N, CA, C and O atoms as CSV, one atom per row, in Angstrom:
chain,resi,resn,atom,element,x,y,z
A,1,MET,N,N,112.407,94.045,89.151
A,1,MET,CA,C,111.786,94.667,90.297
A,1,MET,C,C,110.638,95.568,89.866
A,1,MET,O,O,109.776,95.917,90.673
A,2,THR,N,N,110.630,95.936,88.610
A,2,THR,CA,C,109.547,96.756,88.096
A,2,THR,C,C,108.217,96.032,88.210
A,2,THR,O,O,107.205,96.640,88.558
A,3,ARG,N,N,108.211,94.746,87.920
A,3,ARG,CA,C,106.980,93.959,87.999
A,3,ARG,C,C,106.409,94.003,89.409
A,3,ARG,O,O,105.196,94.134,89.576
A,4,LEU,N,N,107.244,93.898,90.408
A,4,LEU,CA,C,106.772,93.958,91.787
A,4,LEU,C,C,106.218,95.340,92.110
A,4,LEU,O,O,105.204,95.456,92.799
A,5,SER,N,N,106.868,96.376,91.624
A,5,SER,CA,C,106.379,97.740,91.851
A,5,SER,C,C,104.984,97.923,91.277
A,5,SER,O,O,104.138,98.581,91.884
A,6,GLU,N,N,104.744,97.341,90.105
A,6,GLU,CA,C,103.420,97.418,89.485
A,6,GLU,C,C,102.347,96.777,90.360
A,6,GLU,O,O,101.178,97.157,90.295
A,7,LEU,N,N,102.742,95.812,91.170
A,7,LEU,CA,C,101.810,95.106,92.044
A,7,LEU,C,C,101.688,95.744,93.422
A,7,LEU,O,O,100.983,95.216,94.282
A,8,GLY,N,N,102.355,96.858,93.645
A,8,GLY,CA,C,102.287,97.529,94.936
A,8,GLY,C,C,103.207,96.913,95.968
A,8,GLY,O,O,102.900,96.910,97.160
A,9,VAL,N,N,104.347,96.387,95.507
A,9,VAL,CA,C,105.308,95.749,96.403
A,9,VAL,C,C,106.633,96.501,96.307
A,9,VAL,O,O,107.166,96.699,95.215
A,10,GLU,N,N,107.160,96.916,97.457
A,10,GLU,CA,C,108.450,97.611,97.517
A,10,GLU,C,C,109.540,96.587,97.824
A,10,GLU,O,O,109.413,95.800,98.763
A,11,VAL,N,N,110.604,96.600,97.035
A,11,VAL,CA,C,111.735,95.704,97.273
A,11,VAL,C,C,112.733,96.441,98.146
A,11,VAL,O,O,113.334,97.426,97.717
A,12,GLY,N,N,112.912,95.960,99.381
A,12,GLY,CA,C,113.847,96.584,100.314
A,12,GLY,C,C,115.283,96.213,100.016
A,12,GLY,O,O,116.185,97.037,100.171
A,13,ARG,N,N,115.505,94.984,99.592
A,13,ARG,CA,C,116.840,94.512,99.237
A,13,ARG,C,C,116.688,93.165,98.550
A,13,ARG,O,O,115.783,92.395,98.872
A,14,LEU,N,N,117.571,92.884,97.607
A,14,LEU,CA,C,117.587,91.619,96.885
A,14,LEU,C,C,118.988,91.055,96.954
A,14,LEU,O,O,119.967,91.777,96.765
A,15,CYS,N,N,119.085,89.775,97.222
A,15,CYS,CA,C,120.365,89.102,97.351
A,15,CYS,C,C,120.272,87.809,96.542
A,15,CYS,O,O,119.428,86.960,96.830
A,16,VAL,N,N,121.133,87.651,95.529
A,16,VAL,CA,C,121.081,86.482,94.661
A,16,VAL,C,C,122.423,85.771,94.710
A,16,VAL,O,O,123.461,86.332,94.356
A,17,GLY,N,N,122.376,84.521,95.157
A,17,GLY,CA,C,123.566,83.692,95.208
A,17,GLY,C,C,123.508,82.603,94.153
A,17,GLY,O,O,122.582,82.573,93.343
A,18,GLY,N,N,124.477,81.719,94.156
A,18,GLY,CA,C,124.536,80.647,93.176
A,18,GLY,C,C,123.440,79.615,93.326
A,18,GLY,O,O,123.032,78.996,92.344
A,19,CYS,N,N,122.957,79.421,94.542
A,19,CYS,CA,C,121.958,78.365,94.781
A,19,CYS,C,C,120.650,78.875,95.363
A,19,CYS,O,O,119.660,78.144,95.362
A,20,HIS,N,N,120.616,80.080,95.848
A,20,HIS,CA,C,119.372,80.584,96.427
A,20,HIS,C,C,119.353,82.109,96.402
A,20,HIS,O,O,120.352,82.761,96.100
A,21,PHE,N,N,118.197,82.648,96.726
A,21,PHE,CA,C,118.075,84.094,96.780
A,21,PHE,C,C,117.278,84.492,98.010
A,21,PHE,O,O,116.515,83.698,98.560
A,22,HIS,N,N,117.466,85.726,98.426
A,22,HIS,CA,C,116.681,86.347,99.485
A,22,HIS,C,C,116.108,87.627,98.904
A,22,HIS,O,O,116.766,88.320,98.129
A,23,VAL,N,N,114.899,87.927,99.277
A,23,VAL,CA,C,114.320,89.198,98.874
A,23,VAL,C,C,113.521,89.735,100.055
A,23,VAL,O,O,112.736,89.016,100.674
A,24,LEU,N,N,113.735,90.990,100.349
A,24,LEU,CA,C,113.052,91.653,101.446
A,24,LEU,C,C,111.973,92.537,100.835
A,24,LEU,O,O,112.269,93.517,100.151
A,25,LEU,N,N,110.727,92.180,101.088
A,25,LEU,CA,C,109.598,92.855,100.457
A,25,LEU,C,C,108.727,93.565,101.478
A,25,LEU,O,O,108.594,93.132,102.623
A,26,ARG,N,N,108.140,94.665,101.034
A,26,ARG,CA,C,107.135,95.369,101.815
A,26,ARG,C,C,105.916,95.495,100.902
A,26,ARG,O,O,105.962,96.202,99.895
A,27,ILE,N,N,104.833,94.813,101.255
A,27,ILE,CA,C,103.639,94.823,100.414
A,27,ILE,C,C,102.818,96.052,100.770
A,27,ILE,O,O,102.199,96.119,101.833
A,28,GLN,N,N,102.823,97.027,99.858
A,28,GLN,CA,C,102.175,98.304,100.120
A,28,GLN,C,C,100.714,98.305,99.702
A,28,GLN,O,O,99.894,99.002,100.300
A,29,SER,N,N,100.386,97.528,98.678
A,29,SER,CA,C,99.013,97.497,98.183
A,29,SER,C,C,98.536,96.051,98.086
A,29,SER,O,O,98.626,95.437,97.023
A,30,PRO,N,N,98.026,95.502,99.197
A,30,PRO,CA,C,97.586,94.106,99.166
A,30,PRO,C,C,96.540,93.837,98.092
A,30,PRO,O,O,96.466,92.729,97.560
A,31,ARG,N,N,95.736,94.841,97.772
A,31,ARG,CA,C,94.689,94.652,96.764
A,31,ARG,C,C,95.302,94.322,95.404
A,31,ARG,O,O,94.841,93.404,94.726
A,32,LEU,N,N,96.336,95.063,94.999
A,32,LEU,CA,C,96.992,94.794,93.720
A,32,LEU,C,C,97.738,93.474,93.752
A,32,LEU,O,O,97.683,92.703,92.794
A,33,ALA,N,N,98.435,93.209,94.847
A,33,ALA,CA,C,99.260,92.011,94.942
A,33,ALA,C,C,98.429,90.733,94.948
A,33,ALA,O,O,98.947,89.667,94.613
A,34,LYS,N,N,97.163,90.813,95.319
A,34,LYS,CA,C,96.311,89.620,95.390
A,34,LYS,C,C,95.839,89.123,94.028
A,34,LYS,O,O,95.213,88.067,93.938
A,35,ARG,N,N,96.133,89.874,92.966
A,35,ARG,CA,C,95.662,89.478,91.649
A,35,ARG,C,C,96.063,88.030,91.347
A,35,ARG,O,O,97.245,87.690,91.386
A,36,GLY,N,N,95.086,87.189,91.049
A,36,GLY,CA,C,95.343,85.784,90.740
A,36,GLY,C,C,95.247,84.868,91.939
A,36,GLY,O,O,95.239,83.648,91.775
A,37,LEU,N,N,95.174,85.414,93.140
A,37,LEU,CA,C,95.067,84.592,94.344
A,37,LEU,C,C,93.600,84.247,94.573
A,37,LEU,O,O,92.759,85.140,94.678
A,38,CYS,N,N,93.297,82.974,94.649
A,38,CYS,CA,C,91.909,82.556,94.862
A,38,CYS,C,C,91.867,81.435,95.900
A,38,CYS,O,O,92.907,80.899,96.283
A,39,ASP,N,N,90.675,81.087,96.349
A,39,ASP,CA,C,90.522,80.054,97.379
A,39,ASP,C,C,91.147,78.728,96.968
A,39,ASP,O,O,91.632,77.984,97.820
A,40,ALA,N,N,91.141,78.426,95.683
A,40,ALA,CA,C,91.664,77.140,95.205
A,40,ALA,C,C,93.168,76.996,95.442
A,40,ALA,O,O,93.658,75.879,95.613
A,41,ASN,N,N,93.911,78.114,95.454
A,41,ASN,CA,C,95.359,78.004,95.659
A,41,ASN,C,C,95.840,78.698,96.930
A,41,ASN,O,O,97.040,78.913,97.101
A,42,ALA,N,N,94.922,79.048,97.815
A,42,ALA,CA,C,95.292,79.701,99.072
A,42,ALA,C,C,95.709,78.662,100.117
A,42,ALA,O,O,95.321,77.497,100.039
A,43,LEU,N,N,96.487,79.094,101.073
A,43,LEU,CA,C,96.907,78.216,102.166
A,43,LEU,C,C,95.715,77.928,103.065
A,43,LEU,O,O,94.824,78.763,103.221
A,44,THR,N,N,95.707,76.749,103.650
A,44,THR,CA,C,94.578,76.368,104.507
A,44,THR,C,C,94.989,76.190,105.964
A,44,THR,O,O,94.192,75.725,106.779
A,45,ASP,N,N,96.213,76.552,106.299
A,45,ASP,CA,C,96.695,76.333,107.667
A,45,ASP,C,C,96.735,77.606,108.507
A,45,ASP,O,O,97.350,77.623,109.573
A,46,GLY,N,N,96.087,78.666,108.041
A,46,GLY,CA,C,96.022,79.891,108.825
A,46,GLY,C,C,97.078,80.925,108.490
A,46,GLY,O,O,96.961,82.078,108.905
A,47,ARG,N,N,98.123,80.533,107.737
A,47,ARG,CA,C,99.155,81.499,107.360
A,47,ARG,C,C,98.615,82.424,106.277
A,47,ARG,O,O,97.732,82.045,105.508
A,48,ASN,N,N,99.144,83.624,106.222
A,48,ASN,CA,C,98.773,84.581,105.196
A,48,ASN,C,C,99.365,84.112,103.860
A,48,ASN,O,O,100.583,83.981,103.748
A,49,PRO,N,N,98.532,83.859,102.852
A,49,PRO,CA,C,99.047,83.359,101.573
A,49,PRO,C,C,99.683,84.437,100.694
A,49,PRO,O,O,100.352,84.115,99.712
A,50,LEU,N,N,99.485,85.697,101.033
A,50,LEU,CA,C,99.921,86.785,100.157
A,50,LEU,C,C,101.433,86.830,99.906
A,50,LEU,O,O,101.823,86.970,98.747
A,51,PRO,N,N,102.309,86.720,100.910
A,51,PRO,CA,C,103.753,86.776,100.624
A,51,PRO,C,C,104.204,85.680,99.657
A,51,PRO,O,O,104.957,85.957,98.723
A,52,ARG,N,N,103.757,84.451,99.868
A,52,ARG,CA,C,104.148,83.347,98.980
A,52,ARG,C,C,103.606,83.591,97.564
A,52,ARG,O,O,104.274,83.287,96.576
A,53,HIS,N,N,102.399,84.140,97.479
A,53,HIS,CA,C,101.782,84.432,96.187
A,53,HIS,C,C,102.598,85.482,95.424
A,53,HIS,O,O,102.838,85.334,94.226
A,54,VAL,N,N,103.019,86.531,96.114
A,54,VAL,CA,C,103.809,87.594,95.485
A,54,VAL,C,C,105.145,87.041,94.979
A,54,VAL,O,O,105.568,87.361,93.868
A,55,ILE,N,N,105.801,86.221,95.781
A,55,ILE,CA,C,107.070,85.607,95.363
A,55,ILE,C,C,106.844,84.738,94.132
A,55,ILE,O,O,107.647,84.753,93.200
A,56,GLY,N,N,105.755,83.986,94.132
A,56,GLY,CA,C,105.437,83.132,92.983
A,56,GLY,C,C,105.242,83.932,91.710
A,56,GLY,O,O,105.714,83.532,90.645
A,57,MET,N,N,104.548,85.062,91.810
A,57,MET,CA,C,104.351,85.907,90.623
A,57,MET,C,C,105.685,86.466,90.128
A,57,MET,O,O,105.913,86.550,88.921
A,58,ALA,N,N,106.562,86.847,91.050
A,58,ALA,CA,C,107.871,87.386,90.664
A,58,ALA,C,C,108.720,86.302,89.991
A,58,ALA,O,O,109.369,86.569,88.980
A,59,LYS,N,N,108.722,85.090,90.538
A,59,LYS,CA,C,109.482,83.989,89.945
A,59,LYS,C,C,108.957,83.656,88.548
A,59,LYS,O,O,109.736,83.389,87.632
A,60,LYS,N,N,107.650,83.672,88.396
A,60,LYS,CA,C,107.041,83.407,87.089
A,60,LYS,C,C,107.492,84.460,86.074
A,60,LYS,O,O,107.846,84.130,84.942
A,61,HIS,N,N,107.475,85.719,86.486
A,61,HIS,CA,C,107.883,86.808,85.600
A,61,HIS,C,C,109.346,86.653,85.178
A,61,HIS,O,O,109.670,86.805,84.001
A,62,VAL,N,N,110.227,86.352,86.130
A,62,VAL,CA,C,111.647,86.184,85.815
A,62,VAL,C,C,111.839,85.024,84.837
A,62,VAL,O,O,112.631,85.131,83.900
A,63,SER,N,N,111.131,83.930,85.045
A,63,SER,CA,C,111.235,82.783,84.134
A,63,SER,C,C,110.852,83.173,82.714
A,63,SER,O,O,111.532,82.796,81.760
A,64,HIS,N,N,109.765,83.927,82.569
A,64,HIS,CA,C,109.320,84.351,81.244
A,64,HIS,C,C,110.337,85.277,80.583
A,64,HIS,O,O,110.632,85.133,79.397
A,65,VAL,N,N,110.871,86.221,81.345
A,65,VAL,CA,C,111.854,87.161,80.788
A,65,VAL,C,C,113.106,86.415,80.334
A,65,VAL,O,O,113.614,86.676,79.243
A,66,LEU,N,N,113.606,85.497,81.146
A,66,LEU,CA,C,114.800,84.738,80.775
A,66,LEU,C,C,114.548,83.891,79.529
A,66,LEU,O,O,115.417,83.789,78.662
A,67,ARG,N,N,113.371,83.288,79.436
A,67,ARG,CA,C,113.035,82.483,78.262
A,67,ARG,C,C,112.990,83.356,77.003
A,67,ARG,O,O,113.507,82.968,75.956
A,68,GLU,N,N,112.370,84.531,77.112
A,68,GLU,CA,C,112.277,85.443,75.965
A,68,GLU,C,C,113.654,85.882,75.470
A,68,GLU,O,O,113.846,86.111,74.276
A,69,LYS,N,N,114.603,85.998,76.383
A,69,LYS,CA,C,115.950,86.454,76.029
A,69,LYS,C,C,116.904,85.283,75.755
A,69,LYS,O,O,118.113,85.473,75.616
A,70,ASN,N,N,116.338,84.067,75.679
A,70,ASN,CA,C,117.134,82.851,75.450
A,70,ASN,C,C,118.242,82.687,76.482
A,70,ASN,O,O,119.344,82.250,76.152
A,71,MET,N,N,117.950,83.036,77.725
A,71,MET,CA,C,118.936,82.934,78.801
A,71,MET,C,C,118.582,81.838,79.798
A,71,MET,O,O,119.338,81.607,80.742
A,72,LYS,N,N,117.457,81.158,79.616
A,72,LYS,CA,C,117.032,80.137,80.561
A,72,LYS,C,C,117.686,78.809,80.197
A,72,LYS,O,O,117.552,78.322,79.074
A,73,ALA,N,N,118.386,78.241,81.153
A,73,ALA,CA,C,119.003,76.934,80.946
A,73,ALA,C,C,117.915,75.863,80.910
A,73,ALA,O,O,116.834,76.067,81.461
A,74,PRO,N,N,118.183,74.732,80.273
A,74,PRO,CA,C,117.190,73.651,80.263
A,74,PRO,C,C,116.907,73.164,81.678
A,74,PRO,O,O,117.784,73.204,82.540
A,75,GLY,N,N,115.715,72.717,81.909
A,75,GLY,CA,C,115.346,72.194,83.213
A,75,GLY,C,C,114.608,73.218,84.045
A,75,GLY,O,O,114.176,74.261,83.553
A,76,VAL,N,N,114.479,72.900,85.297
A,76,VAL,CA,C,113.716,73.725,86.225
A,76,VAL,C,C,114.601,74.846,86.769
A,76,VAL,O,O,115.736,74.610,87.183
A,77,LEU,N,N,114.074,76.052,86.763
A,77,LEU,CA,C,114.832,77.207,87.263
A,77,LEU,C,C,114.689,77.345,88.770
A,77,LEU,O,O,115.668,77.615,89.467
A,78,TRP,N,N,113.475,77.161,89.277
A,78,TRP,CA,C,113.185,77.403,90.689
A,78,TRP,C,C,112.902,76.096,91.424
A,78,TRP,O,O,112.250,75.201,90.886
A,79,ALA,N,N,113.391,75.995,92.641
A,79,ALA,CA,C,113.031,74.875,93.502
A,79,ALA,C,C,111.587,75.068,93.965
A,79,ALA,O,O,111.045,76.173,93.918
A,80,LYS,N,N,110.996,74.002,94.400
A,80,LYS,CA,C,109.609,74.076,94.857
A,80,LYS,C,C,109.559,74.651,96.269
A,80,LYS,O,O,110.326,74.246,97.142
A,81,ARG,N,N,108.665,75.583,96.479
A,81,ARG,CA,C,108.363,76.151,97.778
A,81,ARG,C,C,109.563,76.645,98.579
A,81,ARG,O,O,110.157,75.910,99.369
A,82,GLY,N,N,109.890,77.871,98.358
A,82,GLY,CA,C,110.927,78.480,99.175
A,82,GLY,C,C,110.374,78.790,100.563
A,82,GLY,O,O,109.183,78.629,100.828
A,83,LYS,N,N,111.245,79.226,101.415
A,83,LYS,CA,C,110.857,79.542,102.791
A,83,LYS,C,C,110.488,81.019,102.881
A,83,LYS,O,O,111.266,81.885,102.481
A,84,VAL,N,N,109.316,81.299,103.401
A,84,VAL,CA,C,108.860,82.675,103.582
A,84,VAL,C,C,108.860,82.987,105.071
A,84,VAL,O,O,108.188,82.313,105.852
A,85,ILE,N,N,109.612,84.004,105.461
A,85,ILE,CA,C,109.677,84.416,106.864
A,85,ILE,C,C,109.149,85.844,106.948
A,85,ILE,O,O,109.646,86.740,106.266
A,86,LEU,N,N,108.154,86.043,107.774
A,86,LEU,CA,C,107.579,87.373,107.920
A,86,LEU,C,C,108.445,88.227,108.837
A,86,LEU,O,O,108.950,87.750,109.853
A,87,VAL,N,N,108.607,89.473,108.473
A,87,VAL,CA,C,109.371,90.426,109.277
A,87,VAL,C,C,108.524,90.789,110.494
A,87,VAL,O,O,107.338,91.096,110.369
A,88,GLN,N,N,109.143,90.749,111.664
A,88,GLN,CA,C,108.411,90.937,112.919
A,88,GLN,C,C,108.098,92.394,113.236
A,88,GLN,O,O,107.020,92.712,113.738
A,89,ASN,N,N,109.049,93.276,112.938
A,89,ASN,CA,C,108.874,94.692,113.273
A,89,ASN,C,C,109.911,95.508,112.501
A,89,ASN,O,O,110.697,94.952,111.734
A,90,GLU,N,N,109.912,96.802,112.700
A,90,GLU,CA,C,110.828,97.680,111.959
A,90,GLU,C,C,112.290,97.380,112.288
A,90,GLU,O,O,113.144,97.435,111.403
A,91,LYS,N,N,112.582,97.069,113.529
A,91,LYS,CA,C,113.962,96.745,113.922
A,91,LYS,C,C,114.436,95.494,113.186
A,91,LYS,O,O,115.570,95.458,112.710
A,92,HIS,N,N,113.600,94.483,113.084
A,92,HIS,CA,C,113.915,93.250,112.364
A,92,HIS,C,C,114.152,93.556,110.883
A,92,HIS,O,O,115.105,93.050,110.290
A,93,TYR,N,N,113.290,94.383,110.285
A,93,TYR,CA,C,113.415,94.776,108.879
A,93,TYR,C,C,114.771,95.449,108.619
A,93,TYR,O,O,115.466,95.113,107.660
A,94,LEU,N,N,115.130,96.391,109.477
A,94,LEU,CA,C,116.388,97.126,109.300
A,94,LEU,C,C,117.592,96.207,109.462
A,94,LEU,O,O,118.574,96.352,108.734
A,95,TRP,N,N,117.538,95.265,110.400
A,95,TRP,CA,C,118.630,94.308,110.584
A,95,TRP,C,C,118.788,93.437,109.340
A,95,TRP,O,O,119.906,93.215,108.875
A,96,LEU,N,N,117.676,92.944,108.802
A,96,LEU,CA,C,117.732,92.128,107.586
A,96,LEU,C,C,118.323,92.929,106.429
A,96,LEU,O,O,119.207,92.447,105.721
A,97,ARG,N,N,117.834,94.147,106.242
A,97,ARG,CA,C,118.260,94.986,105.121
A,97,ARG,C,C,119.711,95.431,105.230
A,97,ARG,O,O,120.443,95.416,104.241
A,98,ASP,N,N,120.128,95.826,106.427
A,98,ASP,CA,C,121.438,96.465,106.598
A,98,ASP,C,C,122.544,95.535,107.071
A,98,ASP,O,O,123.721,95.871,106.940
A,99,SER,N,N,122.193,94.365,107.623
A,99,SER,CA,C,123.217,93.459,108.152
A,99,SER,C,C,123.162,92.068,107.528
A,99,SER,O,O,124.127,91.622,106.907
A,100,TYR,N,N,122.039,91.392,107.694
A,100,TYR,CA,C,121.947,89.986,107.281
A,100,TYR,C,C,122.131,89.798,105.770
A,100,TYR,O,O,122.970,89.003,105.348
A,101,LEU,N,N,121.366,90.513,104.962
A,101,LEU,CA,C,121.463,90.322,103.513
A,101,LEU,C,C,122.793,90.803,102.934
A,101,LEU,O,O,123.365,90.088,102.112
A,102,PRO,N,N,123.319,91.966,103.310
A,102,PRO,CA,C,124.625,92.372,102.778
A,102,PRO,C,C,125.758,91.407,103.134
A,102,PRO,O,O,126.750,91.317,102.411
A,103,GLU,N,N,125.610,90.691,104.240
A,103,GLU,CA,C,126.627,89.714,104.656
A,103,GLU,C,C,126.813,88.615,103.603
A,103,GLU,O,O,127.892,88.029,103.513
A,104,HIS,N,N,125.787,88.332,102.815
A,104,HIS,CA,C,125.881,87.287,101.797
A,104,HIS,C,C,126.856,87.651,100.670
A,104,HIS,O,O,127.289,86.770,99.928
A,105,ALA,N,N,127.199,88.908,100.534
A,105,ALA,CA,C,128.169,89.325,99.514
A,105,ALA,C,C,129.520,88.659,99.768
A,105,ALA,O,O,130.261,88.387,98.824
A,106,ARG,N,N,129.842,88.397,101.019
A,106,ARG,CA,C,131.108,87.713,101.350
A,106,ARG,C,C,131.151,86.313,100.776
A,106,ARG,O,O,132.227,85.770,100.526
A,107,GLU,N,N,129.964,85.718,100.563
A,107,GLU,CA,C,129.880,84.365,100.005
A,107,GLU,C,C,129.768,84.394,98.486
A,107,GLU,O,O,129.581,83.354,97.854
A,108,GLY,N,N,129.881,85.583,97.900
A,108,GLY,CA,C,129.837,85.711,96.456
A,108,GLY,C,C,128.483,86.092,95.893
A,108,GLY,O,O,128.328,86.166,94.674
A,109,ALA,N,N,127.511,86.333,96.735
A,109,ALA,CA,C,126.170,86.729,96.266
A,109,ALA,C,C,126.193,88.171,95.776
A,109,ALA,O,O,127.014,88.980,96.208
A,110,VAL,N,N,125.282,88.468,94.875
A,110,VAL,CA,C,125.086,89.830,94.413
A,110,VAL,C,C,123.996,90.427,95.285
A,110,VAL,O,O,122.908,89.859,95.389
A,111,VAL,N,N,124.267,91.550,95.907
A,111,VAL,CA,C,123.292,92.215,96.783
A,111,VAL,C,C,122.953,93.550,96.154
A,111,VAL,O,O,123.821,94.389,95.915
A,112,LEU,N,N,121.665,93.725,95.891
A,112,LEU,CA,C,121.182,94.973,95.289
A,112,LEU,C,C,120.413,95.772,96.316
A,112,LEU,O,O,119.701,95.209,97.147
A,113,PRO,N,N,120.558,97.108,96.258
A,113,PRO,CA,C,119.888,97.953,97.254
A,113,PRO,C,C,118.394,97.843,97.274
A,113,PRO,O,O,117.736,98.511,98.073
């Protein structure tokens, strides 16, 4: 999560299960988070490319750290293109943080504050 903080991204909650993860992010400094984002890899359908870009940078960082520590299993670590859902308002954010994501602990996921 330190890497995201360096990019001006606040992690509201992280939930990691056996097959997928959820992360609730608040992008505080779009200027920092845009590093590496260019027209060649931006979305062309009108959606904001920044959230997907930030997730991609975080996944890349985790892959490198796991490889350095000899903890990465052979093969692909991440599936292609996860689903990015934008938070609608503060009420939606609080529901995700305090209800939806903690509920995954019942399924065996690790939920971090």
